[in-house]
C-alpha positions in Angstrom: 25.8 1.7 -16.4 26.9 3.6 -19.5 30.2 5.4 -20.0 29.7 8.8 -21.7 32.7 9.4 -24.0 33.8 13.0 -24.6 30.6 14.2 -23.0 30.1 15.6 -19.6 27.1 17.3 -18.0 28.9 20.6 -17.4 27.6 23.9 -18.7 31.0 25.7 -18.6 34.6 25.5 -17.3 36.0 28.3 -15.1 39.5 28.9 -13.8 39.9 29.8 -10.1 42.6 32.4 -9.6 44.5 31.0 -6.6 47.5 32.9 -5.3 49.3 29.7 -4.3 49.4 26.2 -5.7 46.3 24.5 -4.3 47.0 21.6 -1.9 43.5 20.8 -0.7 40.0 21.9 -1.9 36.4 21.1 -1.2 33.0 22.4 -2.2 31.1 24.8 0.0 27.5 24.0 -0.8 25.9 25.5 -3.9 27.7 28.8 -3.8 31.3 28.4 -2.6 34.6 26.6 -3.2 37.3 26.3 -0.5 41.0 26.0 -1.6 43.8 25.4 0.9 47.4 26.3 0.2 50.1 26.6 2.8 48.6 28.1 6.0 45.7 29.8 4.3 42.2 28.9 3.1 40.5 30.9 0.4 36.7 30.8 -0.4 35.6 31.6 -3.9 32.1 32.3 -5.2 30.8 29.8 -7.8 27.4 31.4 -8.6 26.1 34.8 -9.7 28.0 37.7 -11.2 31.0 37.1 -8.9 31.7 33.7 -10.4 35.2 32.4 -9.4 36.0 35.6 -7.5 37.4 35.5 -4.0 34.8 35.9 -1.2 37.1 35.7 1.8 40.4 34.2 3.1 41.5 33.2 6.6 44.7 31.8 8.1 45.0 28.4 9.5 47.2 27.1 12.4 49.3 25.0 10.1 49.3 23.2 6.8 45.9 21.8 5.9 45.8 18.0 5.6 42.1 17.5 5.2 39.0 19.7 4.5 35.3 19.0 4.9 32.3 21.3 4.5 28.9 20.9 6.1 25.9 22.6 4.5 24.0 21.9 7.8 25.5 24.6 10.0 27.4 26.1 7.1 30.8 25.4 8.7 34.2 24.2 7.5 36.2 21.5 9.3 39.9 21.0 8.8 42.8 18.8 10.0 45.9 21.0 10.3 49.5 20.1 11.0 52.1 22.2 12.7 55.4 21.1 14.1 54.5 17.5 13.5 51.4 17.8 15.6 47.9 17.6 14.1 44.9 19.7 15.2 41.1 19.6 14.5 39.3 22.9 14.0 35.9 24.1 12.8 35.5 27.5 11.1 32.0 28.9 11.8 30.4 32.0 10.5 33.1 32.3 7.8 30.8 34.3 5.5 31.2 37.3 7.9 34.9 37.5 7.3 35.1 40.1 4.5 38.8 40.9 4.8 41.8 38.9 5.9 42.5 41.2 8.8 39.0 41.0 10.4 38.8 39.9 14.0 38.4 36.2 14.6 37.1 34.6 17.8 38.8 31.3 18.9 37.1 29.1 21.5 37.2 25.6 22.8 34.4 23.1 21.9 31.7 23.1 24.5 32.8 26.5 25.9 29.8 28.4 27.3 29.6 31.9 25.9 28.4 34.6 28.3 25.6 36.9 27.2 27.6 40.2 27.2 29.8 38.8 24.5 27.0 38.0 22.1 27.4 41.1 20.0 31.0 40.2 19.2 30.0 36.8 17.8 27.3 38.0 15.4 29.5 39.6 12.8 32.8 37.7 13.1 34.2 34.3 12.2 34.7 31.8 15.1 37.2 29.0 15.2 36.3 26.1 17.4 39.2 24.1 18.7 38.4 20.3 19.2 41.2 18.6 21.2 41.6 14.9 20.8 43.6 12.3 22.7 44.9 10.9 19.5 45.9 12.5 16.2 43.0 12.9 13.7 43.5 11.0 10.5 40.3 11.9 8.5 37.0 13.7 8.9 33.4 13.6 7.5 30.3 15.7 8.0 26.8 14.4 8.0 25.1 16.1 5.0 21.7 16.0 6.8 22.3 16.8 10.4 25.8 18.4 10.3 27.4 16.2 12.9 31.2 15.7 12.6 32.9 12.3 12.6 36.6 12.1 13.2 38.7 9.1 12.4 41.7 8.2 14.6 43.8 5.2 15.1 41.5 2.4 16.4 38.5 4.7 17.1 36.1 7.2 15.6 34.9 10.3 17.6 31.5 11.8 16.9 30.9 15.5 17.6 27.1 16.3 17.5 26.2 19.7 16.0 24.2 21.9 18.4 23.4 25.5 19.1 24.1 27.5 22.2 21.2 29.8 22.9 22.6 33.2 24.1 19.2 35.0 24.2 15.9 35.0 22.4 17.4 36.6 19.4 20.8 35.0 19.1 22.3 31.5 19.2 25.8 30.3 18.2 26.9 27.0 16.6 28.8 24.5 18.8 29.6 20.9 19.1 29.4 18.2 21.7 31.6 15.1 21.8 28.8 12.6 22.1 30.2 9.2 21.1 33.4 7.2 20.7 33.3 4.2 18.4 36.2 1.9 19.3 37.3 -0.2 16.3 40.1 -2.8 16.5 42.2 -4.2 13.6 41.4 -1.5 11.1 43.0 2.0 10.8 40.8 4.4 8.8 42.2 6.2 5.9 38.9 7.7 4.8 35.5 7.8 6.5 32.0 8.9 5.6 29.1 9.6 7.9 25.4 10.2 7.2 22.4 10.1 9.5 23.7 7.2 11.7 25.5 5.3 8.9 29.3 5.0 9.2 31.6 3.9 6.4 35.3 3.6 7.1 38.1 2.5 4.7 41.7 1.3 5.1 44.0 0.6 2.3 42.3 -2.6 1.3 39.3 -2.9 3.6 35.8 -1.3 3.8 33.4 -1.5 6.8 29.9 -0.1 6.9 28.1 0.3 10.2 24.7 1.6 11.3 24.3 3.3 14.7 21.0 2.4 16.2 19.2 4.9 18.6 16.7 2.3 19.9 18.0 0.6 23.0 15.5 -2.3 22.5 17.4 -3.5 19.4 20.4 -4.5 21.4 22.5 -4.1 24.5 22.9 -0.7 26.1 25.9 1.4 25.2 28.9 1.1 27.4 30.0 4.2 29.3 33.4 2.5 29.6 34.5 0.7 26.5 35.2 -3.0 26.7 36.4 -5.4 24.0 34.4 -8.5 23.1 36.0 -11.9 22.5 35.8 -12.9 18.9 37.3 -16.1 17.4 37.7 -14.3 14.1 39.6 -11.6 15.8 42.1 -14.1 17.3 42.6 -15.5 13.8 43.3 -12.0 12.5 45.8 -11.4 15.3 47.6 -14.6 14.5 47.7 -13.6 10.8 49.2 -10.2 11.7 51.9 -11.8 13.8 52.7 -14.3 11.2 53.0 -11.6 8.6 55.4 -9.6 10.8 57.5 -12.7 11.6 57.8 -14.1 8.1 57.6 -11.0 5.9 61.4 -11.2 5.3 61.0 -14.5 3.6 57.4 -14.8 2.3 54.6 -12.7 0.9 51.6 -13.6 3.0 48.2 -12.1 2.0 44.8 -12.7 3.4 42.0 -13.9 1.1 39.5 -11.4 -0.3 36.3 -11.4 1.6 32.8 -9.9 1.3 30.3 -10.2 4.2 26.8 -8.7 3.8 24.3 -7.9 6.5 24.5 -9.7 9.9 27.3 -11.9 8.5 29.6 -8.8 8.4 29.8 -9.0 12.2 32.1 -12.1 11.7 34.7 -10.0 10.0 37.1 -10.0 13.0 36.7 -6.3 13.4 35.6 -5.5 17.0 33.3 -2.5 17.4 32.2 -1.1 20.8 30.4 2.2 21.6 31.3 4.6 24.4 28.8 7.3 25.2 30.4 10.7 26.2 27.4 13.0 25.6 25.0 14.6 28.1 22.0 12.7 29.5 19.5 15.1 27.8 21.0 14.6 24.4 18.3 14.3 21.7 19.9 11.5 19.6 21.7 8.8 21.5 23.2 5.8 19.9 22.9 2.6 21.9 23.7 -0.2 19.5 25.8 -0.8 16.4 24.6 -2.9 13.4 27.1 -4.4 10.9 26.1 -3.9 7.3 29.1 -4.7 5.1 32.7 -5.8 5.4 34.7 -6.1 2.2 38.4 -7.0 2.0 40.5 -6.9 -1.1 43.7 -8.8 -1.8 46.6 -7.0 -3.6 47.6 -8.1 -7.0 50.8 -10.1 -6.5 51.0 -11.6 -10.0 54.2 -9.8 -10.6 55.6 -10.6 -7.1 55.8 -6.9 -6.2 53.6 -4.6 -4.3 52.5 -1.5 -6.0 51.9 1.6 -3.8 48.9 2.6 -5.8 46.9 -0.7 -5.3 44.8 1.0 -2.7 41.2 1.9 -2.2 40.2 5.5 -2.5 37.2 7.8 -2.8 34.9 6.4 0.0 31.6 8.2 -0.1 28.1 7.8 1.4 25.5 9.4 -0.9 22.0 10.1 0.5 19.0 10.5 -1.8 16.2 12.4 -0.1 13.1 14.2 -1.2 13.3 17.9 -0.4 11.1 20.9 -0.5 7.4 21.2 0.0 5.3 24.3 -0.4 3.4 26.0 2.4 0.3 28.2 1.9 2.5 31.2 1.4 4.4 29.4 -1.5 7.5 29.4 0.6 9.8 26.4 0.7 10.2 24.7 4.1 13.9 25.0 5.0 15.9 21.8 5.7 12.9 19.5 5.4 14.5 16.3 4.1 13.1 12.8 3.8 15.7 10.2 3.4 14.7 7.8 0.6 17.8 5.7 0.1 21.6 5.7 0.9 24.4 4.5 -1.3 28.1 3.7 -0.6 30.8 4.0 -3.2 34.5 3.2 -3.0 37.1 2.4 -5.7 40.3 0.6 -6.6 42.5 2.1 -9.3 40.7 0.2 -12.1 37.4 -0.8 -10.5 34.6 1.1 -8.7 31.9 -0.4 -6.5 28.5 1.0 -5.7 26.3 -0.5 -2.9 22.8 0.3 -1.7 22.8 0.1 2.1 19.3 1.1 3.2 16.7 -1.7 4.0 19.1 -4.2 2.6 22.7 -4.3 1.5 23.0 -4.9 -2.2 25.7 -4.5 -4.8 24.3 -2.2 -7.5 27.0 -1.7 -10.0 30.7 -2.4 -10.7 32.5 0.2 -12.8 35.5 -0.9 -14.9 37.8 2.0 -15.8 39.8 1.9 -19.0 42.8 3.4 -17.2 43.9 3.9 -13.6 41.9 6.3 -11.5 43.1 8.9 -9.1 39.9 10.0 -7.5 36.1 9.6 -8.1 33.0 11.6 -7.0 29.5 10.1 -7.0 26.4 12.1 -7.7 22.8 10.9 -7.9 23.1 10.8 -11.7 26.8 10.5 -12.6 30.1 9.0 -11.4 33.0 11.4 -12.3 36.4 9.7 -12.3 39.7 11.5 -12.6 41.9 9.1 -14.5 45.6 9.3 -15.5 45.0 11.3 -18.6 41.4 12.6 -18.6 38.1 12.9 -16.8 35.7 10.0 -17.3 32.0 10.1 -16.7 29.6 7.2 -16.0 25.9 7.2 -15.5 24.6 5.7 -12.2 21.3 4.5 -10.9 21.2 6.1 -7.5 18.2 8.3 -8.2 16.5 5.5 -10.1 16.9 3.1 -7.3 15.5 5.6 -4.8 12.6 6.3 -7.1 12.0 2.6 -7.3 11.9 2.3 -3.5 9.4 5.2 -3.4 7.2 3.8 -6.2 7.9 0.0 -6.6 5.4 -0.4 -9.5 7.4 1.8 -11.9 10.7 0.3 -13.1 10.1 -2.7 -11.0 11.7 -5.2 -13.4 14.7 -3.1 -14.3 16.9 -4.6 -10.9 19.8 -2.5 -11.1 22.8 -4.4 -12.7 22.4 -3.4 -16.4 24.9 -5.7 -17.8 22.6 -8.7 -17.2 19.3 -7.1 -17.9 19.1 -7.1 -21.6 20.4 -10.1 -23.6 18.8 -9.4 -27.0 21.4 -7.7 -29.1 18.7 -6.3 -31.4 17.3 -4.1 -28.6 20.2 -3.4 -26.3 21.5 -0.1 -27.7 18.2 1.7 -28.2 16.5 0.6 -25.0 19.7 1.0 -23.0 20.3 4.6 -24.0 16.6 5.6 -23.8 16.5 4.1 -20.3 19.5 6.2 -19.2 17.9 9.4 -20.5 14.6 8.4 -18.9 16.3 7.9 -15.5 18.2 11.2 -15.7 14.9 13.0 -16.3 13.2 11.1 -13.5 16.1 12.0 -11.1 15.8 15.6 -12.0 12.1 15.6 -11.3 12.7 14.1 -7.8 14.2 17.3 -6.6 11.6 19.5 -8.2 11.8 22.2 -5.6 15.1 23.4 -7.2 13.3 24.0 -10.6 11.4 27.0 -11.9 7.8 26.3 -13.0 8.7 26.5 -16.6 11.7 24.2 -16.2 9.6 21.7 -14.4 6.9 21.7 -17.0 9.6 21.3 -19.7 11.2 18.4 -17.8 7.9 16.7 -17.3 7.0 16.9 -21.0 10.4 15.5 -21.8 9.9 12.7 -19.3 6.6 11.8 -20.8 8.1 11.8 -24.3 10.9 9.5 -23.1 8.3 7.1 -21.6 6.5 7.1 -24.9 9.7 6.2 -26.8 10.5 3.4 -24.3 7.0 2.1 -24.7 7.5 2.0 -28.4 10.7 0.0 -28.0 9.2 -2.5 -25.7 6.0 -2.8 -27.8 7.7 -3.3 -31.1 10.7 -5.4 -30.3 10.7 -8.9 -29.0 12.5 -8.7 -25.6 12.2 -10.7 -22.4 10.9 -7.5 -20.7 8.2 -6.6 -23.3 5.6 -6.3 -20.6 7.3 -3.0 -19.6 5.4 -1.4 -22.6 2.4 -1.1 -20.3 3.9 1.1 -17.4 5.9 3.2 -19.8 2.9 4.0 -22.0 0.9 4.7 -18.9 3.5 7.2 -17.7 3.7 8.8 -21.1 0.0 10.0 -20.9 -0.7 8.7 -24.4 -4.2 7.4 -25.1 -4.8 3.9 -26.4 -5.8 5.3 -29.8 -2.5 7.4 -29.9 -0.5 4.3 -29.1 -2.3 2.2 -31.8 -1.6 5.0 -34.3 2.1 5.0 -33.4 2.4 1.2 -33.8 4.2 -0.1 -36.8 2.1 -2.9 -38.1 3.8 -3.9 -41.4 7.2 -5.6 -41.6 9.7 -5.1 -44.4 8.3 -8.1 -46.4 4.8 -6.7 -46.3 3.5 -9.1 -43.7 2.0 -8.1 -40.3 3.4 -9.1 -37.0 2.2 -8.0 -33.5 4.9 -8.3 -30.8 4.2 -9.4 -27.3 4.7 -5.9 -25.8 2.0 -4.3 -27.8 -0.4 -7.2 -27.2 0.3 -7.1 -23.5 -0.3 -3.3 -23.4 -3.6 -3.4 -25.3 -4.9 -6.5 -23.5 -4.3 -4.9 -20.0 -5.6 -1.5 -21.1 -8.8 -3.0 -22.4 -9.3 -4.8 -19.1 -9.1 -1.5 -17.2 -12.2 0.7 -16.8 -11.1 3.3 -19.3 -13.4 6.0 -20.5 -11.8 5.9 -23.9 -13.8 4.5 -26.8 -11.9 3.3 -29.9 -13.2 4.2 -33.3 -14.7 1.5 -35.5 -11.6 1.3 -37.6 -9.2 1.0 -34.6 -11.5 -1.5 -32.9 -11.5 -3.6 -36.0 -7.7 -3.4 -36.1 -7.6 -4.6 -32.4 -9.9 -7.6 -33.2 -7.7 -8.5 -36.2 -4.6 -8.2 -34.0 -5.9 -10.6 -31.3 -7.3 -13.0 -33.8 -3.7 -13.4 -35.1 -1.7 -13.2 -31.9 -4.0 -14.1 -29.0 -7.2 -15.7 -30.2 -8.2 -17.0 -26.7 -8.5 -13.4 -25.6 -10.8 -12.3 -28.4 -14.1 -12.8 -26.4 -12.7 -10.8 -23.5 -11.5 -8.1 -25.8 -14.9 -7.7 -27.4 -16.5 -7.2 -23.9 -14.4 -4.1 -23.1 -16.3 -0.8 -23.0 -13.5 0.6 -25.1 -14.7 -1.7 -28.0 -18.2 -0.3 -27.9 -18.0 0.9 -31.5 -17.0 -2.4 -33.0 -19.1 -3.5 -36.0 -21.0 -6.5 -34.7 -20.8 -8.2 -38.1 -17.0 -7.9 -38.0 -17.0 -9.3 -34.5 -19.3 -12.2 -35.4 -17.1 -13.1 -38.4 -14.0 -13.4 -36.2 -15.9 -15.3 -33.4 -17.1 -17.8 -36.0 -13.6 -18.6 -37.0 -12.5 -19.5 -33.5 -11.7 -23.1 -32.7 -13.4 -23.5 -29.3 -11.9 -26.9 -28.6 -9.0 -25.5 -26.8 -10.8 -23.0 -24.5 -14.2 -22.2 -23.1 -16.9 -22.6 -25.8 -19.4 -21.1 -23.4 -17.6 -17.7 -23.4 -17.7 -17.6 -27.2 -21.4 -18.5 -27.1 -22.3 -15.7 -24.7 -20.2 -13.2 -26.8 -22.0 -14.3 -29.9 -25.4 -13.9 -28.1 -24.4 -10.3 -27.1 -23.3 -9.4 -30.6 -26.6 -10.9 -32.0 -28.5 -8.5 -29.8 -26.4 -5.6 -31.2 -27.3 -6.8 -34.7 -31.0 -7.0 -33.7 -31.1 -10.8 -34.6 -33.2 -12.1 -31.7 -33.5 -15.6 -33.2 -29.8 -16.0 -33.3 -29.6 -14.7 -29.8 -32.1 -17.2 -28.5 -30.4 -20.1 -30.3 -27.1 -19.2 -28.8 -28.6 -19.0 -25.3 -30.3 -22.3 -25.7 -27.2 -24.2 -26.8 -25.9 -24.6 -23.2 -27.7 -25.4 -19.8 -28.2 -22.5 -17.4 -25.5 -23.5 -15.0 -22.9 -23.4 -17.8 -24.1 -20.0 -18.8 -23.6 -18.8 -15.2 -20.0 -20.1 -15.4 -19.5 -18.1 -18.6 -20.6 -14.9 -17.0 -18.2 -15.6 -14.1 -15.4 -15.9 -16.7 -16.3 -12.5 -18.2 -18.4 -10.3 -15.9 -18.3 -7.5 -18.5 -20.9 -9.4 -20.5 -23.4 -8.2 -17.9 -21.8 -5.3 -16.0 -19.5 -2.5 -17.2 -18.2 0.7 -15.8 -18.1 4.0 -17.6 -16.9 7.2 -16.0 -17.1 5.7 -12.6 -20.7 4.5 -13.0 -22.1 1.0 -13.3 -23.7 0.4 -16.7 -25.7 -2.8 -17.4 -25.1 -4.2 -20.8 -27.7 -4.8 -23.5 -27.5 -8.5 -22.8 -28.3 -7.9 -19.1 -31.3 -5.9 -20.0 -32.5 -8.7 -22.3 -32.0 -11.3 -19.5 -34.0 -9.1 -17.1 -37.1 -9.6 -19.3 -36.5 -13.1 -20.6 -34.4 -15.0 -18.0 -34.4 -13.2 -14.7 -33.5 -16.3 -12.8 -30.3 -16.7 -14.9 -29.5 -13.1 -14.3 -29.8 -13.3 -10.6 -27.9 -16.6 -10.4 -25.1 -15.0 -12.5 -24.7 -12.0 -10.3 -24.7 -14.3 -7.3 -22.0 -16.3 -8.9 -19.9 -13.1 -9.5 -20.2 -12.3 -5.8 -19.2 -15.8 -4.8 -16.1 -15.5 -6.9 -15.2 -11.9 -5.8 -15.9 -10.5 -9.2 -18.4 -7.9 -7.9 -19.0 -6.3 -4.5 -22.3 -6.2 -2.6 -22.9 -2.5 -3.2 -22.0 -2.8 -6.8 -24.6 -5.6 -7.2 -27.2 -3.5 -5.5 -26.5 -0.5 -7.8 -26.5 -2.8 -10.9 -30.1 -4.0 -10.3 -31.3 -0.5 -9.4 -29.8 0.9 -12.6 -31.0 -2.1 -14.7 -34.6 -1.8 -13.4 -34.6 2.0 -13.8 -35.1 2.7 -10.1 -33.7 5.5 -8.0 -31.6 4.9 -4.9 -34.7 4.8 -2.6 -36.7 2.3 -4.6 -35.9 -1.4 -4.4 -36.8 -3.5 -7.5 -38.0 -7.1 -6.9 -35.0 -8.5 -8.8 -32.8 -7.0 -6.1 -35.0 -8.6 -3.4 -34.6 -11.9 -5.4 -30.8 -11.4 -5.2 -30.9 -10.8 -1.4 -33.0 -13.9 -0.9 -30.6 -15.9 -3.1 -27.7 -14.6 -1.0 -29.4 -15.9 2.2 -30.0 -19.3 0.5 -26.4 -19.5 -0.8 -24.9 -18.4 2.5 -22.2 -16.0 1.1 -19.3 -15.7 3.5 -18.8 -12.0 2.9 -22.4 -11.1 3.5 -23.1 -9.8 6.9 -26.1 -11.8 7.9 -27.9 -9.3 10.1 -27.4 -6.6 7.5 -29.0 -8.8 4.9 -31.9 -9.6 7.3 -32.3 -5.8 7.7 -32.5 -5.2 3.9 -35.1 -7.9 3.4 -37.3 -7.1 6.4 -37.2 -3.4 5.6 -38.4 -4.1 2.0 -41.1 -6.6 3.2 -42.4 -4.1 5.8 -42.3 -1.1 3.4 -44.4 -3.0 0.8 -46.8 -4.3 3.4 -47.3 -0.9 4.9 -47.8 0.7 1.5 -49.8 -2.2 0.2 -47.4 -2.1 -2.7 -47.1 -5.4 -4.7 -43.7 -6.4 -6.3 -42.9 -4.9 -9.7 -42.1 -8.3 -11.0 -43.1 -11.8 -10.0 -40.8 -13.1 -7.3 -38.5 -15.9 -8.3 -39.1 -17.8 -5.0 -42.2 -18.3 -2.9 -42.1 -18.4 0.9 -42.5 -22.1 0.7 -39.4 -22.3 -1.6 -37.3 -20.3 0.8 -38.5 -22.3 3.8 -37.5 -25.6 2.1 -34.1 -24.2 0.8 -32.8 -21.9 3.5 -32.5 -22.6 7.2 -32.8 -18.9 8.0 -36.4 -19.0 6.9 -38.3 -20.9 9.7 -41.7 -22.7 9.6 -44.5 -20.3 10.3 -46.1 -21.0 13.7 -49.5 -22.7 13.4 -51.4 -20.0 15.4 -50.1 -17.4 12.8 -52.0 -19.3 10.1 -55.2 -19.3 12.2 -54.7 -15.6 12.8 -54.3 -14.8 9.1 -57.2 -17.0 8.0 -59.5 -15.0 10.3 -59.2 -12.1 7.9 -61.3 -13.0 4.9 -60.7 -9.5 3.3 -56.9 -9.8 3.2 -55.3 -8.6 0.0 -53.8 -11.6 -1.7 -51.3 -9.4 -3.7 -48.9 -9.1 -0.8 -49.4 -12.4 1.1 -46.1 -13.6 -0.2 -44.2 -10.7 1.4 -46.1 -11.3 4.6 -45.3 -15.0 4.6 -41.6 -14.3 4.0 -41.5 -11.8 6.8 -43.3 -14.1 9.2 -41.0 -16.9 8.2 -37.8 -14.8 8.8 -39.1 -13.8 12.3 -39.8 -17.5 13.0 -36.3 -18.5 11.9 -33.4 -19.2 14.3 -31.0 -16.5 13.1 -33.1 -13.4 13.2 -32.3 -10.7 15.7 -35.8 -9.6 16.8 -34.7 -6.6 18.8 -33.2 -5.0 15.7 -36.5 -5.0 13.8 -38.7 -3.4 16.5 -37.8 0.3 15.6 -38.8 -0.4 12.0 -42.2 -1.9 12.7 -43.8 1.5 13.2 -45.1 1.9 9.6 -46.8 -1.5 9.9 -49.9 -0.7 11.9 -51.8 -3.3 14.0 -55.2 -2.2 12.6 -55.1 -5.1 10.1 -54.4 -8.7 10.6 -51.1 -8.6 8.6 -49.6 -6.0 10.9 -51.1 -7.6 14.0 -49.5 -11.0 13.2 -46.0 -9.4 12.8 -46.2 -7.4 16.0 -47.5 -10.4 18.0 -44.8 -12.6 16.4 -42.0 -10.2 17.5 -43.5 -9.8 21.0 -43.6 -13.6 21.3 -40.0 -14.0 20.2 -39.1 -11.4 22.9 -41.1 -13.6 25.4 -43.7 -10.9 26.1 -46.4 -13.6 26.4 -48.8 -11.8 28.7 -49.1 -8.9 26.3 -49.6 -11.2 23.4 -52.4 -13.0 25.3 -54.2 -9.7 25.9 -53.8 -8.7 22.3 -55.1 -11.9 20.9 -58.1 -12.1 23.3 -59.0 -8.6 22.2 -58.4 -8.9 18.4 -58.6 -12.6 17.5 -59.9 -14.9 20.3 -60.1 -17.9 17.9 -56.3 -17.9 17.8 -55.7 -17.8 21.5 -55.8 -21.6 22.1 -53.5 -22.5 19.1 -51.2 -19.7 20.5 -51.3 -21.1 24.0 -50.7 -24.7 22.8 -47.6 -23.6 20.8 -46.1 -21.0 23.1 -47.1 -21.7 26.7 -44.9 -24.8 27.3 -42.4 -25.8 29.9 -41.5 -22.8 32.1 -44.3 -20.8 30.5 -47.1 -23.4 31.2 -48.1 -21.5 34.4 -49.5 -18.8 32.2 -52.4 -21.1 31.4 -53.9 -20.7 34.9 -52.1 -17.5 36.0 -52.9 -15.4 33.0 -55.2 -17.0 30.4 -57.7 -18.6 32.7 -58.5 -15.4 34.8 -58.6 -13.3 31.6 -61.1 -15.6 29.9 -63.3 -15.7 33.1 -63.2 -11.9 33.3 -64.1 -11.3 29.7 -67.0 -13.9 29.9 -68.3 -12.1 33.0 -68.2 -8.8 31.1 -70.2 -10.3 28.2 -70.2 -9.1 24.6 -70.4 -10.4 21.1 -67.3 -12.5 21.5 -68.7 -14.3 24.6 -69.1 -17.7 22.7 -65.5 -17.6 21.5 -64.3 -16.8 25.0 -66.5 -19.6 26.5 -65.1 -22.1 24.0 -61.6 -21.0 24.8 -62.3 -21.3 28.5 -63.4 -24.9 28.1 -60.1 -25.7 26.3 -58.2 -23.9 28.9 -59.9 -25.8 31.8 -59.1 -29.1 30.1 -55.4 -28.2 30.0 -55.3 -26.9 33.6 -57.2 -29.9 35.0 -54.4 -32.1 33.6 -51.5 -30.0 34.8 -52.7 -29.2 38.4 -53.5 -31.2 41.5 -57.1 -30.9 42.8 -56.3 -28.5 45.6 -54.3 -26.2 43.3 -57.0 -26.5 40.6 -59.7 -25.3 43.1 -57.5 -22.3 44.1 -57.3 -21.0 40.5 -61.1 -21.3 39.8 -63.2 -18.1 40.1 -65.1 -17.7 43.4 -68.3 -16.6 41.7 -68.5 -19.3 39.0 -71.3 -21.8 38.4 -70.4 -25.0 40.1 -72.2 -27.2 37.6 -70.0 -25.7 34.8 -66.7 -26.5 36.5 -67.8 -29.9 38.1 -66.7 -32.1 35.1 -63.2 -30.6 35.2 -63.0 -31.0 39.0 -64.1 -34.7 38.7 -61.5 -35.3 36.0 -58.8 -33.7 38.1 -59.7 -35.8 41.1 -59.8 -39.1 39.2 -56.6 -38.6 37.1 -54.3 -39.9 39.9 -56.3 -43.2 40.2 -56.4 -43.4 36.4 -52.6 -43.2 36.2 
C-alpha cells in the first residue's frame, strides 16, 4: 500500500449546480449523479456535452435518509422519512422523466400490472412502494444481480429483482420479497450485499455472511424462523445486562475479537433464514455460512467515550471480468464472471481490507494521518475524506483478483506490502514500480472498456513496466530476486535484449552478477527457446556462470541457445572447473561434445574412455541435452548422438532407455529421435529403434504398454520377413540374448527348429528376425489374437511364413488344422509337433486325428509315402501305450495289413501284465 500525496487519479473537477444544499448523494452508474435535498432528488449528467447539467428531478415522499443506485435494473432505492415514519421506495424508469411535472405511476411491490395499462408504463417513471413491518435503517443493492437488501432492527429483508412480462414486447421491473435473515444481538448501521455475500456493520462490529443456494451444504431453510441455542449468545446477553445494570458506576467494554471462517459462527450472533419467496423462484438460499466476525473496543484511555469512535464506510467490492466479443464485434451485455470479492470498513484512523472469496484473508491495514469521515474503495484506489483534505491510497484488489486468475504471475508478492521487502536499498524503486505495474494490469483486466488504440498503448506500457521490474530484480540483491524471471517473460524481451540491458560493471570496475540475473538466464537456457545467442553474448554467459554458478556451466553449454559458443572458449572454462564437488562425468561428456565441435576426434575418444559405460549413461541422464535437443518444436539429435550411433550404438540405446526410466523423455519422443538420427522417414523403422524396443521389453519399463510394444516389434519383424529386408545395422541383441535376458521371449518349441531346418534354401540374413518373432509368439505374455490380422503379408509359401502361421494357430489351440498343414507341407515335423503339443486333454488327437490322417495319406500313395509310414509307426507306438486293447483295435483301419499292426497289438495286450 502506498499513499499518494497531492496526487489523485482525476482528470478534472466539476461543480454540480444544486438548487438546495445537498443532504444525500450517490452515483448513478457511469453517466449520472443523484443528489437529494429536502423532498426532492435531482439527477445530473456526468458524461458527454451535458456534463454536470440536470437530467431530471422528482419529488419524494419525505426527507431522504439513504440512497442506493443499482446498475442492474437501472433503479434508485431510497429510505424516506415523513412525520417520524420511514418508508422504502424504488424509483424505476427514471430516465423517462424529462420534466418535474410529468406523470408518475405509483404501485405496490408485487402488484400485477394488467395488459391494457402497458402503454402508460413505457414512457413514465414508476415508484414501487415496499412496505415493511419494521422501520428500514439501511439499504444495499447487489451490483451484479440488482437484488435489494434492507437492514432493519434484528433482521435483513431481501427483495429479489425480477421482471413482469406484460406481453411479448414489453416487461416491467418489479421486486419480490424472497428472504428474511433474522439476526440477533447486532443492529445494522450499514449493510452491503453482492451475489449472496452479506456484510453488516454496527457501531463497533462487522459480520460477513454467505448465503448458500445448495441445500446439500446444510439444513433446509426455515419457513418459520426459530432461534438456535448458543452458549456464546447467553454470554453476550449476560454482558448486555451487566452493562445496563452497572453503567452508572463502571465503564464495561467487551474485548476486541476477530473470528475468521467457520470460527466466526461462535461470535454469539444468531442467524436464521426465513424463506418468503415463491416456490418457482430461480435462486433460493437454503443455508448461511459465517465468514468473518470482527469486534472493536472503544478507546477508553481518556476515560471518556467519543461519539466519532465508530465504524463507517462498509463496502463489498466485486472484481469480475466483463465483456467478450461475438462474431459481430458486439459486446455481450451483462456477461460478468466474478473473480474475487473484497470487504472494506474503517475506523476514524484505520481502514481494513479483507478478501472473502475462497478464503477469508486480511489483505491490508490503512493508517490515516488524520481522522476520516468517509472512504470509498475502487479496484485500484482507496479514497478517504479526512478532516482537512482528500487522501488517496493504492490498493491491491485488482492485483489479488489477477493473481487468483493466473497464480503463476505475482505469486510471491502475498499481499501485505509492509512485510514483503526488507532490503532498504531496493524498497523504493521496486515498491513504486510494482504499484504502477499493478495499476496497468488492473486496467487491462477490464479491457472491454478500452478503445483498440488505448488497449495497445496500455499493453505496451505494461510490458515496459515488466521490463523495469525485471531489471530491478535482476540487478539488486533481494530475497525475491527470482521474480526477474516472470517479469522478463511478461515484458516480451528476448534473452539477448535482457543481456544487453544488464549492468555488468560496478563502480569500482569489478564485475558482479546478482542472483536475479543468474536465475533468469539459467531458467531461460533450460527452456526450449528458438533464440540463439551470438558468439560474444554466449561467451559472456559462460564467463558469468564460471564466476557465479560454476556447477551449472556444463548444463549451460548444452543449451540450444548456446549453439554459437566458440568450443575453444568453452573448453578453457571447462578445464578450470574443480570436479571434486560435483559430477565429473558431466564435465567429461561436455568436453567430449566440445571436442567433436573442434574436430579433435582423439580428444573425444580419450574423454569417452575415461569412464565406464554405465557412468556415461548416468551422465546423459543428468543432462539429456547432450543427446537430444528441441528447436522450433522439432527433435534434433546432437553431434555427439550422431557420433555414438556409429561408434557406440549400445551406449546410445542404453542412455535413451535411461532417460525414459527417469522420465526425461517420452516414448514418442524417443521413437522420433532415432528416426531423425538415422535419417528415416516416419514409415521406416531403423534397427537402432528396434534395439530400443527390445531393450524396453528387457528392462520392463512401467510406463510402456506391453501389448503396444509387442505390436511394434512383431510388426517390424513381419515387415522385414515379408520384404526379405535385412536390418540396416547389426542388431545389438540376438534372439538367444533376448531369451536369456527377458521372460517375454520364450524358448522356441523344438518342432519349430525341425520345421526350419527342413528348408535348406532359407536366407540366413533374416533368420534373427524370424527367431525373435517365433520366440515372442512362444512367450507367456503375447496376445496371439492381436497379431493374426497382421500376418497377411507373411505368406505360407516359404518355411519362415509357415512356421509363424502354424505357431499362431497352435497358440490358438487349432491343433487339427496344424496337423493337416504339417502333414501336407513338412511331414518330418509332425511327430515332434505331436510329442510337444498333443498332451493331456489333447492326447486323444493322436488316434482321433493323426492316426486316421496318416493311414489315409499312405493309402493314397505319393512321394512322401515313406515319411508318412515312418510317422505312422511312431504314432502307433504312442497309441499302443495310451489305449486298452479293445480301444486300440477300434481305432485301427479296417483294410490294413494285419502283419503290420500285429507287433503293436501284441505290445498293447502285454503291457498290463508287464506293469
